[in-house]
Structures are given as C-alpha cells and as structure tokens.
DRENDO-1510 file (C-alpha; in Angstrom, 1 decimal, always signed):
<recs>
REC; n; res; u; v; w
REC; 1; MET; -18.6; -2.5; -11.9 .
REC; 2; SER; -22.1; -3.8; -12.7 .
REC; 3; LEU; -24.0; -4.7; -9.8 .
REC; 4; LEU; -24.2; -8.1; -11.0 .
REC; 5; ASN; -20.5; -8.7; -10.9 .
REC; 6; ASN; -19.0; -8.2; -7.6 .
REC; 7; ARG; -15.3; -9.5; -8.4 .
REC; 8; VAL; -14.1; -9.5; -4.6 .
REC; 9; ASN; -17.1; -10.8; -2.5 .
REC; 10; LEU; -15.0; -12.4; -0.4 .
REC; 11; VAL; -13.7; -11.8; +3.0 .
REC; 12; LEU; -10.9; -13.6; +5.3 .
REC; 13; THR; -11.8; -15.8; +8.0 .
REC; 14; ASP; -11.1; -14.9; +11.6 .
REC; 15; ALA; -8.3; -17.5; +11.5 .
REC; 16; GLN; -6.6; -16.2; +7.9 .
REC; 17; VAL; -6.1; -12.7; +9.6 .
REC; 18; ASP; -5.2; -14.2; +13.0 .
REC; 19; ASP; -2.0; -15.9; +10.6 .
REC; 20; LEU; -1.3; -12.9; +8.7 .
REC; 21; ARG; -1.2; -11.0; +11.5 .
REC; 22; ASN; +1.5; -13.7; +13.2 .
REC; 23; HIS; +2.8; -14.0; +9.7 .
REC; 24; PHE; +3.6; -10.3; +9.0 .
REC; 25; ALA; +4.8; -10.2; +13.2 .
REC; 26; LYS; +7.0; -12.2; +12.6 .
REC; 27; ILE; +8.5; -10.7; +9.5 .
REC; 28; ASN; +9.0; -7.4; +12.0 .
REC; 29; ASP; +10.5; -9.4; +14.9 .
REC; 30; ILE; +13.5; -10.7; +11.9 .
REC; 31; LEU; +14.1; -7.4; +10.6 .
REC; 32; ASN; +14.4; -5.0; +13.8 .
REC; 33; PRO; +17.7; -6.0; +14.1 .
REC; 34; PHE; +18.5; -4.7; +10.5 .
REC; 35; VAL; +15.9; -2.2; +9.3 .
REC; 36; GLN; +16.4; +1.5; +10.1 .
REC; 37; GLY; +13.8; +4.9; +10.2 .
REC; 38; LEU; +15.1; +7.7; +8.2 .
REC; 39; THR; +14.6; +11.8; +8.4 .
REC; 40; ILE; +12.3; +12.9; +5.1 .
REC; 41; ASP; +15.5; +14.9; +5.2 .
REC; 42; GLU; +17.8; +12.0; +5.0 .
REC; 43; ARG; +15.1; +10.4; +2.3 .
REC; 44; SER; +15.7; +12.8; +0.1 .
REC; 45; THR; +19.6; +14.3; +0.7 .
REC; 46; LEU; +21.0; +10.3; +1.7 .
REC; 47; PRO; +23.0; +9.6; -1.7 .
REC; 48; LYS; +20.8; +6.7; -3.6 .
REC; 49; MET; +22.3; +3.1; -4.6 .
REC; 50; ASN; +21.5; +3.4; -8.4 .
REC; 51; VAL; +22.6; +0.8; -11.0 .
REC; 52; SER; +25.4; +2.7; -12.0 .
REC; 53; ASN; +26.4; +3.6; -8.6 .
REC; 54; LYS; +26.1; -0.2; -7.4 .
REC; 55; ALA; +28.6; -1.5; -10.0 .
REC; 56; PHE; +30.7; +1.8; -8.7 .
REC; 57; VAL; +30.4; +0.6; -5.0 .
REC; 58; SER; +31.5; -3.0; -6.5 .
REC; 59; ASP; +34.3; -1.8; -8.5 .
REC; 60; THR; +35.9; +0.1; -5.5 .
REC; 61; MET; +35.2; -2.5; -3.2 .
REC; 62; ILE; +37.8; -5.0; -5.5 .
REC; 63; ALA; +40.1; -2.1; -5.7 .
REC; 64; VAL; +40.3; -1.3; -2.2 .
REC; 65; LYS; +40.7; -5.2; -1.3 .
REC; 66; ALA; +43.1; -5.2; -3.8 .
REC; 67; ASN; +44.7; -2.1; -3.5 .
REC; 68; ALA; +45.0; -2.0; +1.0 .
REC; 69; ASP; +48.2; -0.4; +0.7 .
REC; 70; PHE; +47.5; +3.2; -1.1 .
REC; 71; LEU; +44.9; +3.8; +1.5 .
REC; 72; PRO; +45.1; +4.3; +5.3 .
REC; 73; ALA; +44.4; +1.3; +7.5 .
REC; 74; TYR; +41.7; +2.0; +9.4 .
REC; 75; VAL; +39.9; +2.1; +5.6 .
REC; 76; THR; +39.1; -1.7; +5.1 .
REC; 77; THR; +35.6; -3.1; +3.3 .
REC; 78; ASP; +34.2; -5.1; +6.2 .
REC; 79; ALA; +31.9; -2.8; +6.9 .
REC; 80; MET; +31.1; -1.5; +3.5 .
REC; 81; ASP; +30.4; -5.6; +2.5 .
REC; 82; ASN; +28.3; -5.7; +5.2 .
REC; 83; ASP; +26.1; -3.0; +3.8 .
REC; 84; TYR; +26.8; -4.2; +0.4 .
REC; 85; LYS; +25.1; -7.7; +0.9 .
REC; 86; LEU; +22.3; -6.0; +3.4 .
REC; 87; PHE; +21.7; -4.0; +0.2 .
REC; 88; GLU; +21.3; -7.0; -1.9 .
REC; 89; GLN; +19.6; -9.3; +0.1 .
REC; 90; LEU; +16.9; -6.7; +1.0 .
REC; 91; GLU; +16.2; -5.8; -2.6 .
REC; 92; GLU; +15.1; -9.4; -2.8 .
REC; 93; PHE; +12.4; -9.2; +0.0 .
REC; 94; ILE; +11.5; -5.0; -1.1 .
REC; 95; ALA; +10.3; -6.7; -4.6 .
REC; 96; ALA; +8.1; -9.2; -2.7 .
REC; 97; ALA; +6.9; -6.6; -0.1 .
REC; 98; GLU; +6.1; -4.3; -3.1 .
REC; 99; THR; +3.6; -7.2; -5.0 .
REC; 100; ILE; +2.1; -7.9; -1.9 .
REC; 101; SER; +1.6; -4.1; -1.2 .
REC; 102; GLU; +1.0; -3.4; -4.0 .
REC; 103; LYS; -2.4; -6.6; -4.7 .
REC; 104; LEU; -3.7; -5.7; -1.1 .
REC; 105; SER; -3.7; -2.0; -2.1 .
REC; 106; ASP; -6.0; -2.8; -4.9 .
REC; 107; THR; -8.0; -5.4; -3.9 .
REC; 108; GLN; -8.4; -3.2; -0.8 .
REC; 109; MET; -9.5; -0.2; -3.6 .
REC; 110; LEU; -11.7; -2.5; -5.7 .
REC; 111; ALA; -13.4; -4.1; -2.3 .
REC; 112; GLY; -14.1; -0.4; -1.6 .
REC; 113; SER; -15.6; +0.4; -5.0 .
REC; 114; GLU; -17.7; -2.0; -4.9 .
REC; 115; ALA; -19.2; -1.5; -1.5 .
REC; 116; TYR; -19.7; +2.1; -2.7 .
REC; 117; GLN; -21.6; +1.3; -6.4 .
REC; 118; MET; -23.5; -0.8; -4.3 .
REC; 119; SER; -24.5; +2.0; -1.5 .
REC; 120; LEU; -24.8; +4.1; -4.3 .
REC; 121; ALA; -27.4; +2.1; -6.1 .
REC; 122; ALA; -29.2; +1.1; -3.7 .
REC; 123; TYR; -29.5; +4.7; -2.4 .
REC; 124; ARG; -31.0; +5.3; -5.4 .
REC; 125; LEU; -33.4; +2.9; -5.5 .
REC; 126; PHE; -34.2; +3.8; -1.9 .
REC; 127; GLY; -35.1; +7.7; -3.8 .
REC; 128; ALA; -37.5; +5.9; -5.8 .
REC; 129; ALA; -39.0; +4.0; -2.9 .
REC; 130; ALA; -39.7; +7.5; -1.6 .
REC; 131; LYS; -40.7; +9.1; -4.4 .
REC; 132; ALA; -43.0; +5.9; -4.4 .
REC; 133; GLY; -44.3; +6.7; -1.2 .
REC; 134; LEU; -43.5; +3.2; +0.1 .
REC; 135; ASN; -43.7; +3.9; +3.8 .
REC; 136; GLY; -40.8; +4.5; +5.6 .
REC; 137; ALA; -38.3; +4.8; +2.6 .
REC; 138; ASP; -38.4; +8.8; +2.9 .
REC; 139; SER; -36.7; +8.1; +6.2 .
REC; 140; VAL; -34.2; +6.1; +5.0 .
REC; 141; TYR; -33.5; +8.2; +1.6 .
REC; 142; GLY; -33.3; +11.0; +4.0 .
REC; 143; ARG; -30.7; +9.9; +6.0 .
REC; 144; LEU; -28.9; +8.8; +3.5 .
REC; 145; SER; -28.5; +11.7; +1.5 .
REC; 146; GLU; -26.9; +13.2; +4.4 .
REC; 147; ARG; -24.1; +12.2; +2.7 .
REC; 148; PHE; -24.3; +14.5; -0.4 .
REC; 149; ALA; -26.3; +17.8; +1.3 .
REC; 150; GLN; -22.6; +19.9; +1.1 .
REC; 151; GLN; -21.8; +18.6; -2.8 .
REC; 152; GLY; -22.0; +21.4; -4.9 .
REC; 153; PRO; -25.4; +23.2; -6.5 .
REC; 154; GLY; -27.4; +19.7; -6.7 .
REC; 155; GLY; -26.7; +19.1; -3.1 .
REC; 156; GLY; -27.7; +16.2; -2.5 .
REC; 157; ALA; -26.9; +13.9; -5.7 .
REC; 158; PRO; -24.6; +11.1; -5.3 .
REC; 159; PRO; -21.8; +11.2; -8.3 .
REC; 160; VAL; -22.7; +9.3; -11.5 .
REC; 161; ALA; -21.5; +5.6; -11.1 .
REC; 162; THR; -20.0; +3.9; -14.1 .
REC; 163; ALA; -19.9; +0.7; -15.8 .
</recs>
C-alpha cells in the first residue's frame, strides 16, 4: 500500500449498517427451522456428500422408488427426498454466502492493513519529530512505542512496511 493509494477509504452509513443487520436477521429467521449445529466430532465423522455420492444418492432414490417391493415397508424415499432436495437448495445459498464472506473478509483485511500501515507511517513520523526535538512529539512517540516494546531485541522497532 502506498500512503497515497488507500484502496478502501469508505465507511458504511448508519442506515447501511442497520439495513445489513436487518437483512442478516431476516436470513437467519428464514433459515432457523432448517439449519442444524454439528459437534466437531460429527463434522469429521459424518459421511459426506461429494460428486460421486450425490450420483449414488440419486441412483438409489430411483432404485428405491422403482423397486419398493424389495424393501421393508418402513423404507420410503420421503425423508431421503426431503434431505436431498434441501441439500441441493442449500448449495446455492452456501456458494452465495461463501462469496459474500470472502468479500467481507478481504475488505476487512485490506481496511485493517491500510489503517495499520498508515499508523506505522505516522509512528515513524512522530519518531522523526521527537528526534528533531519538536515540543511534545517525544511523549506521543513514547506512548505509541509501547506497542513494540516487547518485540525482539530491538524493542520499539515496528515492522517495516511493504510497498
């Protein structure tokens, strides 16, 4: 990042923040009857649906419907149909949510990086001002340098900003 090229330099208005909160709350309300929480163990041990398994499930559903007389009466496709349909319905929204999540995370990372890099530049300028003997700059620089006091043998030296 160049100090002259701040890529984000925007903030959400209060109305936009409220609007986003309301929309996310509405999405949560709509999904609440369907979404389930899993334990860490369940996430690692449950059989997963992948491309091959998706074809297998589809073929099995056709086989069960066409050959119900081979199976006990309690084996029906109703629950399987519902689970499969929900799986397919959620795929679209998971993809959309992942895209939004990545964009939000990237924007947050960029905004944080730009704020941090600008802070490092200002910190160095306060250091130069303190070194030049400008009145009051040493107290500002000293207060800010506490952030780097526990970092390695140089203590007080911030990381070098990248171009």
